[in-house]
N, C-alpha and C positions, 0 to 999 in steps of 0.2 A: 555355521562356517562364516568367518571375517569376509567382509567384501570392501574392497576399496573405492568408498563411494565420492570421493574428492573430485568436484568437477563433472561427477556424472549427472548427463542430461536425463530427461524423462524417458526419451528414445533408449539412450544407454542401458537404463535399469530395465526397460521392458525388454530389451534384447537379452540381457542376462537371464531373466526369469524364464523367456521363452527358449532358450537354448538350454535351459536345465542347469546353467552355471551356477545359478543362485536362486534361492526364493524369497519372497516377500519376508518371511520371518527373517532370514538371514540379513536382508537389507535393512529392515526396522532395527535389527541387533545392532547392526553396525552404526547405524545412527544415533541411537541410545548411548552405544558406548563413546561416540565423540561428544553427545551433550555432556556425559559425564565427565569426559577429559577436558573439554575447552570450555564449557558454558559454565559447570559447577566448579571444575578444577584447572589447572593451568592459569591461563590468564584470566580466567573466570568473567566472561564477557556478559553473563547474565542475561542473556535473550530469552529464555526459557521460562514461564512463571509456574507452568504445571504440566507432568507428563501424564498422557492418556494411559491409565493402568491397564487397560484392555487392548493396548496396541499390538502386543506379539500374538495373543490369541485371534484378534480380528485379521492378523496377516497369516497366521496360520490356516483358519478358515478360508481365506482368499486362495491360499495355495491350494487347497484341496478342490476348492470349485474349479480353478485352472485346469488342474489334471483332469478332472471329470469332464468339463464343457467347454474348455478354453476361456480366455479373458474377456471381461465385459467390454473393456475399451482400453484406450492408451493410459488410463490412468489405473488401472488394475494392479493393486499392490502397492501402489507408490505412496511413500509417506508425505504428507501434507500437514503442515503447521497453520494454525489459525490465530489470528489477532484475539486477546482475552476480552474482546468486546462483541464477539459473534457466539451465540447461543448454540450449545451443544446439548442435546437430550441424551445425556450418559452419565458417566462416574466423574466428569470434570466440572469445575464450577465457571461460571461467566461472571467476571467482576468489575471489568473495566479499570482494572488494576486498584481500585478502592478497597481499603480495610472495612468499609462501610457495608460492601457486600461479600464479605467474607461467608463462604459456605452457600453461596447462592447459586443453585443448580436448576437450569431450565428444563422444563418439562418436556421439550421438544427442540429438535435441530432447526435452526435458521434455514430457510429456504435454500440457500447456496450450499449449506452442508449437507442437505438431502441429496442435491444432485450430486454432490462430491461422492458421498457415499453410494448412491445408486450405480456411479461410473466404477466403484470398485476402489477408490482411494481409501488410504488408511489414516485417519486423523491422528496423528503423531502427538502433538502437545498443542498447548496454549503459549502464545508470544506474549511476553511483557510489553508494555506500552506507556507513552505520556499519559499519566492518569486522567480518566474519562476523556481519552482521547484530545487532551491539552486543551480542554475547554472547561478549567476550573479557576484559573487565576491569569491576572494579566503578565505576570512575571513568573512563568513556569521554569522548570527543568526538562527539555525534551528527554525522553527515555527514561524518566523516573516516576515511578508509582509506590504508594504508600505500602502496597501490597507486595510488590515484586522487587522494590528497590532499583538500582540505576544500571541500565543497561549501557555497555560501553561501546565505542566504535572499534572493531577489530583491525582496522589499519593503523589509527593512533589512537593510544589507549586513553589520553587524556582530553581528546576531541569528541564533540557533541556527535551522535549518531543520528540527529535530528529526529523530530516526531511528526506525527505521534505513531506511527507503525514502526518504531525504532527496534523493537524486538523480532518482527517478522523479517525486516531486511537484514537485520544482523545475523540471524539464524540461516539466512539463505547465503548470505556472504561468507559465513563460516563453514558452510558446508554442513549444517546440522540437520538437514532436511532438503528433500528433492525441490520443493517450492512452498511458497506461503501465501496467505490472503491477509491483505492489509485493509484498512478502510480509510478514506480521505473525505474531509469537508472543504479544506482548503491548504492543500501542500502535502498532507500526512502520510501519502504514498510516493508523491515524486520527490520530496525531498530527502526522506532516509534513503531512497534508491540511489539517488544522486552521490549521497555521502558514503555509500557503502559498495559502490561499484557493481551494482546489480540494475536490473531492468524492472522498472514499475509501470504498470499501466492503469491510468484514473481514466474509467470507461465514462461514457456519457451517462448522465443521471437518468437512471430508469432502465437501463441495458441489464443491471443485477439487482435482484429483488433486495430491497431493505429491511424484508420482514425477520425479524430474529436478531437484529441488530441493535445493540445500545445506541440510541439515537443522539445526534446534536441536531441536525437540520434536515428535515424530509426534501427540501429544495436544492441542498447541495450534497448530502451524504451520498457516497458510494463504496461499496467494497470492490476491490481490485487486486490482480495477482503482482506478485513479486518474485522474480526468478533469477536465475544466472545468465540466461540466454533469451533473446527475443521469441525464439520459438518456444520453449517453454512456458513463458508467459502467455504467448497467445493459445496455446493448448489449455492453460488453465482457465483463460477468458473465455473460451468458448465452452467449457465445463460448466461454469457458472452463469452464464448468461441465461435470461429468458429466452425460450425458444421463439417466441413470436418476433423477434428481433434477428433471429438467424434464418429466415425463411423457411420454407416447409420441411421441417427435419422430422416431424412426428411419424413418418412411417419408416426412417432410416436409422440404421446402426448407430450405437453409441459412438462409435469411433467418428463417425461424420461429424458429431457435435463437437469433440475434443480436436478434430482438425478443420474446423470450419475456416479458424482464422490462419491455418498453416499450410492449405491446400494449394495457394497459388505464389508462395515466396520465392522469390528470384534474386539472384544475385545482382541483376541488372535493373533493381526496382527504382534506383533512382535515376534512369535514363529517361529524357524527356519531360519529367516533372518540372513543376513550378514551385519554388520554395521561397517564401518570404522572410526575410531576416529581420528581426525585430531587436532594436539596441536600446531604445530609449523607453522607459527610464531605467533599464536593467544594466548597470555598470556595477559589476561585481568585482573590481579590481583587475589589476595587469596581469596576474597569473590566469585568471579565468577566461580572460579577453583573449589571451595569446591561444589557449586552448580553442576557444571559440572560432577564431579566426582559420586555424588549422582544421576545424571540423568544416568549415564553410568551404574551404579551398578544396577538402576531400571531395566534398559533396559535388562541387562544380566539375572536377576531374571525372566523377562517375556518371556525368551527363545531365546534371540537374541545371536547370535555367535559375539563376541567382537573381531574385528581386531584392535591391538591398539600398537603403534601409526602407521597411515598411511599418508605419506608424499604427498602435494599437490605441485608440482614442480612449479616454475616460478612466484610464487606469488608477489614477491618484484620486478620483472621485469615489472609487467603490468602497472604501475600508468603512465609512460611516454607515451607509446604508445596509452594507454586509453585516456589519456587527447587531444591528436593530434586528434583522431578519432571524439572525443566529440566536439571539437571545429569546426572542418570542417563540421561536419555533423549539428550542432546546427546553423550556419549563413546559411546553405542551407535550413534547415528545417523551421526555423523561418521566413526567407524570403518567402518562398513559402506559409507558413500559413498566413502571413501578408498579401499577395499580393490576396490570396482567401479570405480573411475577410476583403477587404478593406472597411469598413463602415465608418460612421461619425466621428469616433475616430480619423482617420487620420493618423494612424501608418502603413505605408505601407512598411517598411523594418527595419533591424536591426538599420541602421543608424539613422532613426527616433527616434528609442526607447532611443537609447545612447543620443542623443541631448535633448529629452524631461527629461531624468533623470538629465543632467548637469542643463537644466534650472530650474528644481525644484529640486534640490539637497537638500534643506533645509528639505523638505519631504521625498523625496524618498533615499536619500543617508545620513541621519543623523546619521547612525550608521556603515554603511559599502559602499564600493563602487562598480563598475561594470567592474573590471578589466578583468573578463571573457569574458563579452561582447565585449570589446575593443580587446582583443586577437584574438576572433573568428572572428570580422570584419575586421581584417587584413588578414585573410587565403583566399585562393584561393577556387577554384571550386573543386568538388569531382572527378575531372579528374586528380588532383594534384599527381604527384609520391608521394611525402611525405605522402600524405593521404592514398594512395592506399597501399603501404608499411607497414605502421602503423596498418591498417585494417588487413592485411594478417597476420602479426606478432601477433596481437592480437588473431586471429582465432587459430593459432598454438601453442602459449603460453599457453592460457586460456583453450582451449578446447581439441585439438588434445594430447598436449603434456602435460596438466595440469589435468583437472578434468577427462578427458575420460581414462587416462593411470591410475590415481588413482582408478576409479571405477573399471576399467577391470582387473587390474593387480591381486586383490586379489578376482575378482569374487563378487564384494559387490553390494548390493542392494541400498544402500545409504551410504552417509558421514554424520557425526555428528560433529558439532563444537558449541561453544557458538556464538551466534548472535553477540555479541558486549560486550564493557564494560558498566560499569554503567552510567547512565546520570549524566552528570555535572552541575554544579550551573551556571546558565546562567550570562553571563557577556556581557552587551550591549556595554560596551566600548572597549572590547578587542575581541569581537567575540568568536565563539565557541573553546572551548579547549576539542576536540573531545578525548573521551576513547578509539576509535577504533572500527572496526567491521570485520566481516570475508565475506563480500557479493561480494567482487570484482570478485574472480573467476567466480561464477555463473552469476555475472552481465555482464562479457566481453564475456563470450563464449555463453551468452543466456541459460544457462542450468536452470532447474526450482529448486526453494527451497522453504522451508516452516518455519516459526518461531513460536514456541510454547511455552507458559509460562512454566519457569522449576524451579523458586523460587523467593523469593525477600529478599532483604537485607536492613535493616532499612526503610522498606516500599517501597524500589526502585525493581520493577519488573526486571527480568534477563529472556532472553529467549535462547533457542538453536534450531539450525538450522538443518533441513535435507535437504541434496543437493542431488539429483538424475540424472538420465540419461535424455537426452533430450526426451521431452514429456512423461517423467515418472512420470507425476502428480499423477495418481492413485495410485502407489506404495507408494508414499511419503505421500499421504493423508492419507492412511491406516497405515503407520508406526506412525504417528503423532497423529492419533486418539487412537490408542492403549495406547501410551504414555499417551497422555493427559487423558483418562480415569482411568488409573492406577494411575496417581498423582493428580489430580484435584487440580492443583496449582492456577487457576485463582481467585483472590480476589477483591473485589469491593475497587475503589479507597477512600481513608480517606480524601483526600485535607490537606494532613499534610502542615505545613509551613517550616518544615524542616525534615531532617532524624532523625528519631526515633528508636535508638536501643534497 
């Protein structure tokens, strides 16, 4: 039975199944039909890299279980998409979008995937991404991978969806799944969420297990949810979080985990809070600035105390040390991952990947190279003095003397900043002409952030970010929810061929 899944929330879908109006199998079938019509046909936005061949049978079994004993949790029977750098121990591959890993199938689920399955979620598909999570070239094309091709922005098709979790964000924006999981090292959840009118949460590093995710940096990597609403993103975050960070939930029901961050959501969640407005050095142009000013006025109207401006120190000093840390940690992390996944694909270390790319350059490197791979491969081990000093400097500049100072100096509940500039016109010959983003301080320090839709310019979405204290996700989600509910900016994509003013 076809189900109208357009803009259906997780709770909406759960209500359909609980009432008997639809089954999980019906809902999965409806999303698969939309993927066939929208992702592979119609505008062909190309957000899905692989369908789970067992999705319908899994949904059928979960329907039978619901009939016999009721739902396991709020996610029982809910179709979820995973970024294709997240391991699944099933019939789907995990490739990071690279032809070098074609056919690579993990023998086990990533820890976060096990959590989702235990809660009854249906893993519907893997999402396309910027190849190797945008850590291959100094001049990449966001949303493009040699295995999956190029993901389009469903709002304006010639504009970048940004990366690297492009496919995850686009699939959610175009209603091809209930929600998705992306990953971020520096902007890879926040930026595509901002560019696709979706909600993205970049958790505190450590809240979600990194085990079973193709790595870039153990200092900065984290998986996180992308959804159409703050509430859905919060449900997903509770589901994938490590329980030791959610209080004593060991003896409670599964729904307590899913509802951990949604239990106290309030429409007046901005009343009485202190918000610091970060402007410099984040000037993303007149159109974004206008939307940001409207957002500030709205938050003040809703009762927030606005501290404007607040300076975050050391922003311009982070890039060099961050790149040093990423290069060292990528080499160590990817070599470890490949060694532990030495399957018939035959890629056992970073050198093997580099060689494969060179030998297959006409397909793999027809648009951009692998400069970052080569630079990383030349680095030493994690006992290197250069690495250790750069890592320590990162912690000092971004955290202790950066976000921590900004938050504590004015006794702030959160910082507020535009997530980034407008998505740019895609240029496959010259690579990304990035309009910039504000994600680096939170990424380098490991602090949490959440991007929420704030407006549209000529059909292009713009997001604002709330950045908070380490493990302060509950507060950020409450602030974001109150803002979202008062503004209701989210709009369906129109698949415009160009910007329409």
